[in-house]
C-alpha positions as CSV (number, residue, x, y, z in Angstrom):
1,M,16.6,4.0,-2.0
2,G,15.7,5.4,-5.1
3,D,13.2,4.3,-8.3
4,V,13.1,0.9,-7.3
5,T,9.9,-1.3,-8.6
6,P,8.2,-3.3,-5.9
7,R,8.3,-7.2,-6.6
8,L,4.8,-7.2,-4.9
9,L,2.4,-4.9,-6.5
10,T,-1.1,-3.9,-4.7
11,T,-4.2,-3.7,-6.8
12,N,-4.0,-0.3,-8.0
13,A,0.1,-0.8,-8.1
14,A,-0.5,-3.4,-10.7
15,I,-3.5,-2.0,-12.5
16,D,-0.9,0.7,-13.0
17,Y,2.1,-1.4,-14.1
18,L,-0.3,-2.6,-16.5
19,G,-1.0,0.8,-18.0
20,G,-3.7,2.3,-15.6
21,Q,-6.2,1.6,-18.2
22,I,-8.7,-0.8,-16.7
23,S,-11.0,-0.6,-13.3
24,Q,-10.4,-2.3,-10.4
25,N,-13.3,-4.3,-10.8
26,T,-12.0,-5.2,-14.6
27,F,-9.0,-6.1,-12.8
28,R,-10.2,-7.9,-10.4
29,E,-12.6,-10.2,-13.2
30,V,-10.3,-10.3,-15.8
31,V,-6.9,-9.8,-14.8
32,A,-6.4,-11.5,-11.2
33,P,-7.8,-14.8,-11.9
34,H,-4.9,-15.6,-14.2
35,L,-1.9,-14.5,-11.2
36,R,-1.3,-15.3,-8.1
37,R,-2.5,-13.4,-4.9
38,V,0.3,-13.3,-2.6
39,T,-1.0,-12.8,1.3
40,I,1.4,-11.1,3.3
41,T,-1.6,-10.4,6.1
42,P,-5.2,-11.1,5.8
43,R,-5.7,-7.4,4.8
44,N,-2.3,-6.9,3.1
45,F,-1.9,-8.9,-0.1
46,G,-0.5,-8.1,-3.6
47,Y,0.6,-9.9,-7.3
48,L,3.4,-10.6,-8.5
49,R,5.2,-7.9,-11.1
50,E,6.4,-11.5,-12.7
51,D,3.1,-12.5,-13.4
52,L,2.0,-9.5,-14.2
53,D,4.3,-9.7,-16.8
54,S,3.4,-13.2,-18.1
55,Y,0.2,-12.2,-18.3
56,L,0.7,-9.4,-20.6
57,D,3.6,-11.7,-22.7
58,R,0.6,-14.3,-22.9
59,L,-1.7,-11.6,-24.4
60,A,0.7,-10.5,-26.8
61,G,1.3,-14.0,-27.9
62,I,5.3,-14.0,-26.7
63,E,6.6,-16.8,-26.1
64,R,9.2,-17.2,-22.8
65,R,11.7,-19.7,-22.5
66,N,12.5,-21.4,-19.4
67,E,15.2,-19.3,-17.7
68,V,18.3,-21.3,-16.9
69,I,19.0,-20.8,-13.6
70,A,23.0,-20.6,-13.0
71,P,24.2,-23.4,-10.8
72,R,25.4,-22.8,-7.2
73,P,27.9,-25.4,-6.0
74,F,28.5,-23.7,-2.8
75,L,24.9,-22.6,-1.9
76,D,23.7,-26.1,-2.8
77,S,26.1,-28.0,-1.1
78,V,25.4,-25.7,2.3
79,L,21.4,-26.3,1.6
80,S,21.2,-29.6,1.0
81,P,20.3,-32.1,3.9
């Protein structure tokens, strides 16, 4: 499949994504409270890559603009009730 960064990262993968310089305890105590924990099964969960990016942006003082979603007239007409 090539070099694909998953959207949902395990705790260890999230730590690596952040640079790998913190312990699991520090991640759980300092970083994780600022992220959404996505549960696939009770023992299988992870953190969204986008939330990690936003967390780093906030730490760096970078403001993200709201992303504009392109209109999807066909899909919207099919999906609307």
